[in-house]
C-alpha positions as CSV (number, residue, x, y, z in Angstrom):
1,M,-61.5,93.5,-62.5
2,E,-59.8,94.9,-66.0
3,R,-62.3,94.9,-69.5
4,L,-61.6,91.1,-71.4
5,T,-59.4,93.7,-73.7
6,Y,-56.7,92.9,-71.2
7,L,-56.5,89.6,-72.2
8,I,-55.5,90.4,-75.9
9,S,-53.5,93.7,-75.1
10,N,-48.9,94.1,-74.6
11,K,-50.0,93.5,-71.0
12,V,-50.0,89.7,-71.6
13,E,-46.9,88.1,-72.4
14,Y,-48.9,85.6,-75.2
15,A,-50.7,88.7,-77.4
16,D,-47.0,89.3,-79.0
17,L,-47.6,87.4,-82.4
18,P,-46.6,86.7,-84.0
19,Y,-43.7,84.8,-82.1
20,K,-40.2,84.1,-83.5
21,A,-38.0,81.1,-83.4
22,S,-34.3,80.7,-83.2
23,V,-31.6,78.5,-83.1
24,E,-31.6,78.0,-79.6
25,R,-35.2,78.7,-79.0
26,G,-37.4,76.5,-80.7
27,I,-41.2,76.1,-81.1
28,N,-41.1,73.3,-78.5
29,D,-39.7,76.0,-76.2
30,I,-42.1,78.8,-77.0
31,L,-45.5,77.7,-77.9
32,P,-45.5,75.3,-74.4
33,E,-44.5,78.5,-72.3
34,K,-47.2,80.9,-74.2
35,Y,-50.2,78.3,-73.4
36,R,-48.9,78.5,-70.0
37,N,-49.1,82.3,-69.3
38,Y,-52.0,82.4,-71.6
39,I,-54.1,79.2,-69.5
40,L,-53.0,81.5,-66.3
41,E,-54.4,85.0,-67.5
42,T,-57.4,83.6,-69.0
43,E,-58.8,81.5,-66.1
44,K,-58.7,84.5,-63.7
45,Y,-61.4,85.5,-66.3
46,G,-63.6,81.9,-65.9
47,F,-61.8,80.7,-69.6
48,N,-61.3,77.2,-69.6
49,G,-58.3,77.1,-72.7
50,K,-56.4,73.9,-71.1
51,A,-57.9,71.4,-73.0
52,V,-57.9,73.3,-76.6
53,C,-53.9,74.2,-75.3
54,E,-53.1,70.2,-74.1
55,G,-55.0,69.1,-77.4
56,L,-52.6,71.2,-79.7
57,E,-50.2,70.0,-78.2
58,R,-50.7,66.3,-78.4
59,A,-51.6,66.6,-82.4
60,R,-47.9,69.2,-82.7
61,S,-46.0,65.9,-80.8
62,L,-47.9,63.1,-83.2
63,Y,-47.5,64.7,-86.5
64,C,-44.1,63.3,-88.1
65,S,-45.2,59.6,-86.5
66,S,-48.7,59.9,-87.4
67,K,-50.3,62.4,-89.5
68,D,-53.7,60.8,-88.9
69,G,-53.6,59.9,-85.1
70,A,-52.6,64.1,-85.5
71,Y,-55.2,64.8,-87.4
72,D,-58.0,62.9,-85.0
73,V,-56.8,65.0,-82.4
74,F,-57.0,68.6,-84.0
75,N,-60.2,67.2,-85.2
76,Q,-61.4,67.2,-81.2
77,V,-60.0,70.2,-80.7
78,M,-62.1,72.3,-83.6
79,D,-65.0,70.7,-82.1
80,I,-64.2,72.7,-79.1
81,I,-64.0,76.1,-80.7
82,K,-65.4,76.0,-84.0
83,E,-68.2,77.8,-83.5
84,D,-65.8,80.4,-81.7
85,I,-64.0,80.2,-85.2
86,M,-67.0,81.1,-87.1
87,E,-67.8,83.5,-85.3
88,V,-64.9,85.5,-85.4
89,S,-64.2,84.6,-88.9
90,Q,-68.0,86.1,-90.0
91,Y,-67.2,89.0,-88.3
92,C,-63.5,89.9,-89.9
93,N,-64.1,88.7,-93.3
94,K,-65.8,91.8,-93.7
95,F,-62.8,93.8,-93.0
96,I,-60.4,91.6,-95.6
97,G,-61.5,93.4,-98.7
98,D,-62.2,92.4,-102.4
99,T,-59.2,92.7,-103.5
100,Y,-56.2,90.0,-103.7
101,Y,-53.0,89.9,-105.5
102,R,-50.4,86.5,-107.1
103,G,-46.9,87.5,-108.0
104,R,-44.9,84.8,-110.5
105,V,-41.4,84.9,-111.5
106,C,-40.6,83.4,-115.1
107,D,-37.8,82.7,-116.7
108,N,-38.8,80.6,-119.7
109,S,-41.6,82.4,-121.3
110,V,-43.6,85.8,-121.5
111,L,-46.9,85.6,-119.6
112,S,-50.0,86.4,-120.8
113,E,-52.8,84.5,-119.9
114,R,-55.0,84.6,-116.9
115,K,-54.8,80.5,-116.5
116,E,-50.5,81.4,-115.8
117,M,-51.8,83.0,-112.7
118,F,-54.3,80.5,-111.1
119,H,-53.3,77.5,-109.5
120,I,-50.9,74.9,-110.7
121,P,-52.9,72.8,-113.2
122,F,-54.1,69.2,-112.0
123,S,-52.2,67.6,-115.0
124,N,-48.9,69.1,-113.3
125,G,-47.0,66.8,-111.1
126,T,-48.9,65.0,-107.7
127,G,-50.0,68.2,-105.7
128,S,-49.1,72.1,-104.3
129,T,-45.8,72.3,-103.8
130,F,-44.9,72.3,-100.0
131,C,-45.9,75.4,-97.8
132,R,-46.6,76.2,-94.7
133,Y,-50.8,76.0,-95.9
134,S,-51.1,72.9,-98.1
135,M,-51.7,69.1,-97.9
136,E,-50.1,66.1,-100.3
137,G,-51.9,65.5,-103.4
138,E,-54.1,68.7,-103.4
139,R,-54.1,72.2,-105.4
140,F,-54.3,75.5,-103.7
141,L,-54.4,79.0,-104.5
142,Y,-51.9,81.2,-103.0
143,L,-52.7,85.2,-103.0
144,G,-51.4,87.9,-100.9
145,G,-53.1,92.0,-99.7
146,T,-50.5,93.4,-101.6
147,T,-47.5,93.3,-104.3
148,Y,-44.8,93.4,-101.4
149,T,-46.6,90.5,-99.9
150,C,-46.5,88.3,-103.0
151,Y,-42.7,89.7,-103.5
152,M,-41.7,88.7,-99.8
153,E,-43.3,85.4,-100.2
154,L,-41.4,84.5,-103.6
155,G,-38.1,85.1,-101.2
156,Q,-37.3,88.8,-102.5
157,P,-36.4,87.6,-106.0
158,E,-33.3,89.6,-106.6
159,D,-33.7,90.0,-111.0
160,I,-37.1,91.6,-111.3
161,S,-36.9,91.6,-114.8
162,N,-39.6,88.5,-115.2
163,L,-41.6,89.6,-112.4
164,Y,-45.2,89.4,-112.8
165,F,-48.5,90.4,-111.2
166,S,-52.3,90.1,-111.5
167,R,-55.4,91.0,-109.4
168,Y,-58.0,89.2,-108.0
169,E,-60.8,90.0,-106.8
170,I,-62.6,87.8,-104.2
171,P,-66.6,87.8,-103.7
172,K,-68.2,89.1,-101.2
173,D,-69.8,85.4,-100.7
174,L,-66.9,83.2,-99.8
175,K,-66.2,82.1,-96.4
176,I,-63.0,82.3,-95.5
177,L,-61.4,80.7,-92.2
178,S,-59.0,83.6,-90.7
179,V,-56.3,83.0,-88.1
180,G,-54.5,85.8,-89.8
181,I,-56.3,87.9,-87.1
182,L,-53.3,89.5,-84.6
183,P,-54.8,90.5,-80.8
184,Y,-54.0,94.4,-81.5
185,E,-56.1,94.0,-84.9
186,M,-58.6,92.8,-83.0
187,L,-58.8,95.6,-80.7
188,E,-58.9,97.9,-83.1
189,F,-62.2,96.5,-84.5
190,I,-63.3,96.4,-81.4
191,Y,-62.2,100.1,-80.4
192,I,-63.7,101.2,-84.1
193,E,-67.4,98.9,-83.7
194,E,-67.7,100.5,-79.9
195,N,-67.3,104.4,-81.5
196,Q,-69.8,103.4,-84.3
197,N,-72.0,101.5,-82.7
198,E,-73.3,101.8,-78.9
199,C,-74.8,98.6,-79.9
200,F,-71.7,96.4,-80.6
201,D,-71.5,93.4,-78.2
202,S,-68.0,93.4,-78.0
203,D,-67.5,91.0,-75.2
204,T,-69.0,87.9,-76.8
205,L,-67.1,88.6,-79.8
206,L,-64.0,89.0,-77.4
207,R,-65.0,85.9,-75.9
208,H,-64.7,83.8,-79.3
209,Y,-61.3,85.4,-79.9
210,I,-59.8,84.6,-76.6
211,N,-61.3,81.2,-77.2
212,M,-59.9,80.2,-80.5
213,L,-56.7,82.2,-79.4
214,P,-54.4,78.9,-78.9
215,L,-54.9,78.2,-82.7
216,I,-54.1,81.5,-83.9
217,M,-51.0,81.2,-81.9
218,A,-50.2,77.6,-83.0
219,C,-50.2,79.0,-86.8
220,S,-47.8,82.1,-85.4
221,V,-44.5,80.5,-85.3
222,K,-41.7,82.1,-88.0
223,K,-39.0,79.7,-88.4
224,A,-35.5,80.6,-87.2
225,D,-33.9,82.7,-90.1
226,N,-30.3,80.1,-89.6
227,E,-32.2,76.8,-88.7
228,N,-29.8,74.2,-86.4
229,E,-29.6,71.0,-88.3
230,E,-32.4,68.7,-86.8
231,S,-34.7,71.9,-88.5
232,K,-33.2,71.3,-91.5
233,Q,-33.5,67.5,-91.8
234,N,-37.5,67.9,-90.3
235,L,-37.4,70.6,-94.0
236,K,-36.2,68.4,-96.1
237,G,-38.6,65.2,-94.7
238,G,-41.8,67.4,-94.9
239,C,-42.0,68.0,-91.5
240,P,-40.8,71.2,-90.2
241,K,-42.1,72.0,-86.5
242,E,-44.2,75.8,-87.3
243,Y,-46.1,74.2,-90.5
244,Y,-47.8,70.8,-87.6
245,I,-51.1,73.0,-87.0
246,P,-51.4,74.6,-90.2
247,Q,-51.2,72.0,-92.3
248,L,-53.9,70.2,-89.8
249,L,-55.9,73.2,-90.3
250,T,-55.4,72.7,-94.1
251,R,-56.8,69.0,-94.0
252,W,-59.8,70.4,-91.9
253,V,-60.7,73.0,-94.6
254,V,-60.3,70.7,-97.5
255,E,-62.4,68.7,-95.6
256,N,-65.3,70.6,-94.3
257,L,-65.1,72.5,-97.9
258,A,-69.0,72.8,-97.4
259,I,-68.2,75.3,-94.9
260,Y,-65.2,77.3,-95.8
261,A,-63.6,77.8,-99.2
262,G,-60.0,78.5,-97.5
263,I,-57.9,80.2,-94.8
264,E,-57.0,84.2,-94.3
265,Y,-53.3,84.2,-92.6
266,F,-50.3,86.6,-92.1
267,S,-47.1,86.4,-94.1
268,T,-44.4,84.7,-91.7
269,Q,-42.2,86.3,-94.9
270,V,-42.9,90.3,-93.7
271,P,-40.2,91.6,-91.7
272,T,-42.7,93.8,-89.7
273,H,-46.4,93.4,-88.1
274,S,-47.9,96.6,-87.7
275,K,-50.8,98.3,-87.1
276,R,-50.0,100.8,-89.4
277,N,-51.4,98.8,-92.8
278,Y,-53.4,95.7,-92.2
279,K,-53.5,94.2,-95.9
280,L,-49.5,94.4,-96.0
281,Y,-48.7,91.1,-94.0
282,R,-52.4,89.3,-95.0
283,N,-52.4,86.6,-97.1
284,L,-55.2,84.0,-98.6
285,V,-54.9,80.4,-99.4
286,L,-58.3,79.2,-101.5
287,I,-59.1,75.4,-101.9
288,A,-58.8,74.1,-105.9
289,K,-61.4,71.3,-106.4
290,R,-61.2,68.9,-109.3
291,E,-64.2,68.3,-111.5
292,G,-64.0,65.3,-113.9
293,T,-60.8,66.4,-116.3
294,E,-60.6,70.0,-115.8
295,E,-56.8,71.5,-115.6
296,Y,-58.1,74.2,-113.6
297,S,-61.0,74.0,-110.8
298,S,-64.2,75.3,-112.3
299,K,-65.2,76.1,-108.5
300,L,-63.2,78.1,-107.5
301,S,-64.8,81.0,-110.1
302,L,-62.4,84.4,-109.5
303,K,-61.7,87.4,-111.4
304,L,-58.4,88.1,-111.9
305,T,-56.1,90.4,-114.8
306,K,-54.5,89.4,-117.0
307,P,-50.6,88.9,-116.0
308,V,-48.4,92.2,-115.9
309,R,-44.7,91.8,-116.1
310,L,-43.0,94.9,-113.8
311,K,-41.7,97.8,-116.0
312,K,-38.1,98.0,-116.3
313,D,-37.8,101.9,-115.0
314,I,-39.4,101.2,-111.8
315,D,-38.1,100.6,-109.0
316,L,-39.7,99.2,-106.1
317,F,-38.0,100.1,-103.0
318,S,-38.0,103.6,-104.0
319,E,-40.7,106.6,-103.2
320,Y,-42.1,108.8,-106.1
321,G,-43.2,112.2,-105.8
322,E,-44.4,114.8,-108.5
323,K,-40.2,115.3,-108.8
324,D,-36.7,114.2,-108.2
325,I,-35.7,115.6,-104.3
326,P,-32.3,113.4,-103.5
327,F,-33.0,115.1,-100.2
328,F,-36.0,113.1,-99.2
329,N,-34.9,110.5,-101.2
330,Q,-37.4,110.7,-103.4
331,R,-37.9,110.2,-107.4
332,A,-40.0,111.7,-110.2
333,F,-42.5,109.6,-111.3
334,P,-41.5,107.3,-114.5
335,S,-43.0,108.6,-117.9
336,G,-46.8,108.2,-117.9
337,Y,-47.7,108.2,-114.8
338,N,-49.9,111.3,-113.9
339,K,-49.5,112.0,-110.3
340,K,-53.9,113.2,-110.0
341,E,-54.2,110.0,-111.0
342,I,-52.0,107.9,-108.4
343,V,-53.4,110.5,-105.4
344,N,-56.8,109.6,-106.2
345,Y,-56.3,105.5,-106.5
346,V,-54.6,106.0,-103.3
347,G,-57.1,107.9,-101.5
348,N,-60.0,105.9,-103.0
349,R,-58.3,102.6,-102.4
350,G,-59.7,101.7,-99.1
351,V,-61.6,101.3,-95.7
352,Y,-59.5,102.9,-92.4
353,P,-58.2,101.6,-90.7
354,F,-57.6,98.8,-93.1
355,Y,-55.5,99.9,-95.4
356,K,-53.9,103.4,-94.3
357,A,-51.7,104.8,-97.0
358,A,-49.3,106.0,-94.1
359,G,-48.0,101.9,-93.9
360,R,-44.5,101.6,-94.4
361,I,-42.7,98.9,-95.1
362,Q,-38.7,98.0,-94.2
363,H,-36.0,98.5,-97.2
364,N,-34.7,95.5,-98.7
365,K,-31.3,96.2,-98.6
366,N,-31.3,98.0,-95.5
367,S,-33.2,96.7,-92.7
368,N,-32.7,99.9,-90.7
369,A,-34.7,101.9,-93.4
370,E,-37.9,102.3,-94.0
371,L,-40.4,104.0,-96.5
372,H,-44.3,105.0,-97.2
373,Y,-45.9,102.0,-99.2
374,S,-48.6,104.4,-100.7
375,S,-45.3,106.4,-102.6
376,S,-43.4,103.3,-103.2
377,G,-43.2,100.8,-106.4
378,F,-45.2,98.2,-105.8
379,D,-48.0,101.1,-105.3
380,L,-47.4,101.7,-108.9
381,I,-47.5,98.2,-109.9
382,E,-51.2,98.3,-107.8
383,F,-51.5,101.2,-109.7
384,D,-51.3,99.7,-113.5
385,L,-53.5,96.7,-112.3
386,S,-56.2,98.6,-111.1
387,K,-56.7,99.6,-114.4
388,E,-56.4,96.3,-116.1
389,K,-59.9,94.6,-116.8
390,L,-61.1,92.0,-114.5
391,D,-62.4,88.8,-115.8
392,Y,-62.9,84.9,-115.6
393,M,-60.7,82.4,-117.2
394,T,-61.9,81.0,-120.3
């Protein structure tokens, strides 16, 4: 029999995450089929994931008619896999990194204070805007692994003249529940660990990951590009099918804040999910809890930079270098940028393979064109932010 790594390899149909719904084939078609394949393959290795898959499907079927009923079923599923989630999350948290970003478009005023890049104030409305990972009446802080991720999550704004970014420092002791670990990422984690540590018990970690994989699968279905009428009606009612399990998971984390401070997940807005760059599609949502009458959560104590406005002479989807080379579609660095400083920044910023300089992103106006992230306009933004002071809100 092949190693357990077979169960998260490209040899099994359910490992091709994230899944993409279409008008003709939605989540109600995709997920049951993937679960059947998962159960069939994993049972050969002694796994019993049927109860988890059936429980998640039952929770999904109840969600629109009874959110509380769906949550009760979901809670039972979490009781089965919570140890697996904890073991995998603890292992992968050390690779998350401590740098995240927040982007915001503001047309009405100039942003200059840290609080303007934090969560929605508690006095503003009834709660967070409706998102995949959200809960009515609660506040959340949404961060992206790169400025590119933030830009994509903002819907690729065409007018970037009022686009701002802040850099966040995430404390190492912040416990994060991770459903953003794609199968090929886990394979790469294991490959590196086995080469660096001969005592590493990869089978135990793999078993935990395979046990929780149905939850990751249920959180990993992209909505169709052109949704059908049923999907549009569901969205208007706050109930798109692809959001059911992520929102139940969000509620579970809110009710278990003593264990987790938030959820790491991968963006469904980024067009490609490639092992070339782990952070290009990584998102983080943190729960903001109120103490007394405060406007911003004091429990969510994070260092961040003041907002930095995108410079007018930066083209986000251009590749920059020492000089203009039209043949390679390369532009010279804008004035004020030192090539040596930028090269040092790129070389020192991350640990292989979780932030490879070789990562590529898809061009916003040509889906067939790609550019190196480490020489793009987004990287220049992150370079600028790296020089800004990190501090707590006052």
